[in-house]
C-alpha positions as CSV (number, residue, x, y, z in Angstrom):
1,M,60.5,75.6,89.9
2,K,61.9,78.0,86.8
3,A,61.3,81.3,89.2
4,F,62.9,79.8,91.7
5,I,66.3,78.6,89.6
6,R,66.2,82.4,88.2
7,N,65.7,84.1,91.5
8,L,69.0,81.5,92.8
9,V,70.9,82.2,89.6
10,L,70.5,86.3,90.4
11,I,71.2,85.9,93.8
12,T,74.4,84.1,93.1
13,I,75.6,86.5,90.7
14,G,75.0,89.1,93.4
15,I,76.8,87.5,95.8
16,I,79.9,87.2,93.0
17,V,79.5,90.8,92.2
18,L,79.3,92.1,95.6
19,L,82.5,90.0,96.5
20,Y,84.5,91.1,93.7
21,L,83.6,94.8,94.4
22,L,84.1,94.9,98.3
23,D,87.4,93.0,97.1
24,L,88.3,95.9,94.7
25,V,87.6,98.7,97.5
26,Y,89.2,96.8,100.3
27,T,92.6,96.7,98.4
28,K,92.2,100.0,96.7
29,V,92.0,101.1,100.5
30,Y,94.4,99.2,102.0
31,Q,97.4,100.2,99.0
32,N,96.7,103.6,99.3
33,A,96.1,104.7,102.8
34,T,98.1,106.0,105.8
35,P,100.4,103.3,106.7
36,R,99.2,101.3,109.2
37,N,102.1,98.4,109.8
38,K,105.6,98.5,108.7
39,T,104.6,96.2,105.4
40,Q,102.7,99.2,104.2
41,Y,105.3,101.5,105.1
42,I,108.0,99.7,103.3
43,L,105.7,100.1,100.2
44,S,105.1,103.9,100.7
45,L,108.4,105.1,100.9
46,E,109.5,107.0,98.1
47,E,111.8,105.5,95.3
48,G,115.8,106.2,95.7
49,T,115.4,106.9,99.4
50,D,118.7,107.1,101.5
51,I,118.6,105.0,104.8
52,D,122.2,104.4,106.4
53,Y,121.1,102.0,108.6
54,V,118.5,99.4,108.4
55,F,117.2,97.3,111.4
56,L,115.3,93.9,111.0
57,G,113.7,91.8,113.3
58,S,111.3,90.7,115.9
59,S,109.6,92.5,118.6
60,R,113.1,92.0,120.0
61,T,113.9,94.6,117.8
62,E,111.6,96.8,117.5
63,N,110.9,97.2,121.3
64,F,114.5,97.6,121.7
65,I,116.6,99.9,119.1
66,M,115.9,103.4,119.1
67,P,116.8,105.6,115.4
68,S,116.4,108.6,117.2
69,I,118.9,108.1,119.8
70,I,121.2,106.8,116.4
71,K,120.6,109.7,114.5
72,S,121.2,112.7,116.9
73,A,124.5,110.7,118.0
74,T,125.6,110.1,114.7
75,K,123.7,112.3,112.3
76,K,122.7,109.6,110.1
77,E,119.5,108.2,109.1
78,A,118.0,104.9,111.0
79,I,114.9,103.1,110.7
80,N,113.5,100.2,113.0
81,L,111.8,98.0,110.6
82,G,111.5,95.5,113.6
83,T,107.6,93.4,113.5
84,Q,106.6,91.4,116.1
85,G,107.1,87.6,115.6
86,A,109.1,88.5,112.6
87,R,111.0,85.3,111.6
88,L,114.2,85.5,109.0
89,D,111.8,84.5,105.9
90,D,109.6,87.6,106.6
91,M,113.1,89.6,107.2
92,T,114.3,88.5,103.9
93,V,110.9,89.7,102.6
94,F,111.4,93.0,103.7
95,L,115.1,93.3,102.2
96,K,113.6,92.3,99.3
97,L,110.8,94.8,99.1
98,L,113.3,97.6,100.1
99,I,115.4,96.7,96.9
100,G,112.3,96.6,95.1
101,Q,111.6,100.0,95.8
102,K,115.2,100.9,95.1
103,I,116.1,102.1,99.2
104,K,119.4,102.5,99.2
105,I,121.1,101.0,102.3
106,K,123.9,101.5,103.9
107,R,124.2,98.7,106.5
108,L,121.7,96.5,107.7
109,F,121.2,95.0,110.9
110,I,119.5,91.8,111.7
111,Q,118.3,90.5,115.1
112,V,119.3,87.0,115.4
113,D,118.5,84.4,118.1
114,Y,116.3,81.2,118.6
115,I,114.8,82.3,115.5
116,F,117.4,81.0,113.1
117,N,116.1,77.6,114.0
118,F,112.9,78.5,112.3
119,E,113.0,78.8,108.3
120,S,109.0,79.4,108.0
121,S,107.4,83.0,108.1
122,S,104.9,84.7,110.7
123,D,101.0,85.1,110.5
124,I,101.5,88.9,110.9
125,V,103.7,89.4,108.3
126,R,101.9,87.2,105.6
127,S,98.4,88.9,107.0
128,Q,100.0,92.1,106.3
129,A,101.1,91.2,102.8
130,L,97.8,89.4,101.5
131,P,96.6,93.3,100.4
132,Y,99.2,93.4,97.9
133,I,99.2,89.6,96.6
134,R,97.8,90.6,93.2
135,S,99.9,93.6,92.7
136,N,103.3,93.2,94.0
137,S,105.4,90.0,92.4
138,I,107.8,89.9,95.4
139,I,105.1,89.3,97.9
140,K,103.0,87.5,94.9
141,N,106.3,85.2,95.0
142,Y,106.5,85.2,98.5
143,M,102.8,84.2,99.4
144,K,103.1,81.5,96.9
145,R,105.7,79.8,98.6
146,V,104.7,80.0,102.6
147,D,100.7,80.6,101.8
148,S,98.9,77.6,102.6
149,N,95.7,79.2,101.4
150,Y,97.3,80.9,98.6
151,I,95.2,79.7,95.7
152,K,91.9,80.8,97.3
153,N,93.7,84.2,98.4
154,Y,94.5,85.0,95.3
155,Y,91.7,83.7,92.9
156,V,88.6,84.0,95.4
157,P,87.1,87.3,95.7
158,F,87.1,88.8,99.6
159,Y,88.6,85.2,101.0
160,R,91.7,86.8,102.1
161,Y,89.8,89.5,104.2
162,A,87.3,87.2,105.1
163,T,89.2,84.9,106.7
164,N,91.9,87.2,108.2
165,D,88.9,89.5,110.1
166,Y,90.9,90.0,112.7
167,R,93.7,92.1,111.1
168,L,92.1,93.2,107.7
169,G,88.3,93.0,108.8
170,F,86.1,95.8,108.8
171,R,87.9,97.4,111.7
172,E,90.8,98.2,110.1
173,F,89.4,98.8,106.8
174,F,87.7,102.0,108.6
175,A,90.7,102.7,110.3
176,S,92.4,102.9,107.0
177,T,89.6,104.2,105.2
178,I,89.2,107.6,107.2
179,N,93.4,107.5,107.1
180,K,93.2,107.1,110.8
181,K,97.0,107.3,111.8
182,S,98.8,104.3,113.8
183,K,100.4,105.0,117.4
184,I,103.6,104.2,116.0
185,D,105.7,106.5,114.1
186,F,107.2,104.5,111.2
187,K,109.5,106.9,109.9
188,D,111.0,105.4,113.2
189,G,109.7,102.5,113.7
190,F,110.8,101.9,118.1
191,V,107.6,100.8,120.2
192,P,108.3,101.4,123.3
193,L,107.8,99.1,126.6
194,Y,106.8,100.3,130.2
195,N,107.1,98.2,133.4
196,A,110.1,96.3,135.1
197,I,111.1,93.5,136.2
198,K,110.5,94.2,140.5
199,K,113.5,93.6,142.3
200,G,113.1,90.1,143.8
201,E,111.3,88.8,140.5
202,K,112.3,85.7,139.3
203,H,112.1,85.9,135.0
204,A,113.7,83.3,133.1
205,A,114.3,82.5,129.0
206,G,115.6,79.6,127.6
207,L,117.4,79.3,124.3
208,P,117.3,75.7,122.2
209,E,119.6,73.1,123.2
210,Q,120.2,72.3,119.2
211,I,120.8,74.6,116.7
212,I,120.0,73.4,112.5
213,K,122.9,72.7,110.3
214,S,122.2,76.6,108.1
215,N,119.5,79.0,107.4
216,K,118.1,79.3,103.6
217,N,117.0,82.9,104.5
218,I,120.4,83.9,106.1
219,L,122.1,82.5,102.8
220,E,119.6,84.6,100.7
221,I,120.1,87.6,102.6
222,E,123.6,87.6,102.4
223,A,123.3,86.9,98.4
224,L,121.1,89.9,98.2
225,C,123.6,91.8,100.1
226,R,126.4,91.2,97.9
227,V,124.7,92.0,95.1
228,N,123.2,95.4,96.6
229,N,126.8,96.4,97.9
230,I,125.1,96.2,101.5
231,E,126.8,95.3,104.6
232,V,125.4,93.1,106.9
233,N,125.7,92.4,110.4
234,Y,124.0,89.8,112.4
235,F,122.9,90.6,116.4
236,C,121.5,88.7,119.1
237,S,119.6,91.5,121.6
238,P,119.4,91.3,125.2
239,Y,118.0,89.2,127.9
240,C,117.8,89.2,131.7
241,S,120.0,87.2,133.8
242,G,117.4,84.6,133.8
243,L,118.3,83.5,130.9
244,I,119.3,79.7,130.1
245,S,121.5,80.0,127.2
246,N,122.4,76.2,126.4
247,N,125.3,77.5,124.6
248,Y,123.4,78.3,121.6
249,L,124.4,81.4,121.1
250,S,128.4,80.4,121.0
251,K,127.0,77.6,118.1
252,L,125.4,80.6,116.3
253,N,128.5,82.4,116.6
254,E,130.1,79.5,114.5
255,K,127.1,80.0,111.8
256,L,127.1,83.7,110.9
257,P,129.6,86.4,109.3
258,N,129.5,89.9,111.7
259,F,127.7,88.5,114.7
260,K,127.4,90.3,118.0
261,D,126.4,88.2,121.1
262,F,124.5,91.2,123.0
263,S,122.6,88.4,125.1
264,R,124.3,90.0,128.6
265,V,125.2,93.7,127.8
266,I,122.2,94.9,129.9
267,K,123.0,93.7,133.6
268,D,120.2,95.6,135.6
269,D,117.2,93.5,135.3
270,S,115.0,96.7,136.2
271,L,116.0,97.6,132.9
272,F,113.7,94.8,131.3
273,H,109.7,94.3,131.0
274,N,110.6,90.5,130.8
275,C,113.2,88.4,130.4
276,S,113.0,88.7,126.7
277,H,112.2,92.3,126.1
278,L,114.0,95.9,127.1
279,N,111.5,98.8,129.1
280,L,112.0,101.7,127.8
281,D,115.6,103.0,130.0
282,G,116.7,99.8,129.1
283,A,116.0,100.5,124.9
284,K,118.0,104.1,125.8
285,A,121.1,102.1,127.5
286,F,120.9,99.1,124.7
287,T,120.8,101.7,121.7
288,N,123.7,103.4,123.3
289,H,125.9,100.5,123.5
290,L,124.8,99.2,120.1
291,I,126.4,102.9,118.8
292,T,129.2,102.3,120.0
293,A,129.6,98.3,119.8
294,F,129.5,98.6,115.9
295,N,130.9,101.7,115.3
296,L,128.3,103.7,114.0
């Protein structure tokens, strides 16, 4: 019995030590690897970098705005930090991280549509932030606020990686270990979509019938921009002709300062990948429209 208990204790200690080592190795790799997501890229930016135009949003920014066209037309630095599934809470964290990196932003553009009704964060951005939960105070406070598994993720070794294997598991760890580059050029940030709505096909998208009174993240963004002398503008990206608006964007216009409704500026449905997303040609057309509309 004594031998059994001794072996059990040794095995338990060995497992704990292994988990601590794995946690240490995974964290070190993710924090020092070539960026493979936009959270990593923001944290890799050199302190004091100047960026004239920063775009924050969901995939309706990531797939819509082409900084290369803006740079060519305006001779200004621009970056698309739109992230699939992102909500205003995630955009607030991105802005805090940029400010924390002492990135100098002249104008900030935030895509807002139905996401105004959500004050929660997205699972995608939460998982991207996990490797930094102990090393970055902004991310630590963000995760403490939004992560239901914060205690386990913070204190239990390797738990955060084991339970997020689909985004932080061995495959992504190995890609980061060998510094495999992402398909996304993060200095630009635009991700193109291809294919088009075919002529005669009917696609639709609907906006909510109701709008919440206010979004706490907008209030925080406004406060951060005032303190850091950043001009902030809000916009709604285009939808196809099948949009059912429910007068939502008019209500949104009453809630947001400096808001521009671009929901119907792209009239040709062949420039859409689906009703909520432009294809590459549509992104080119929208970016050129945006340059004029915002006087970039």
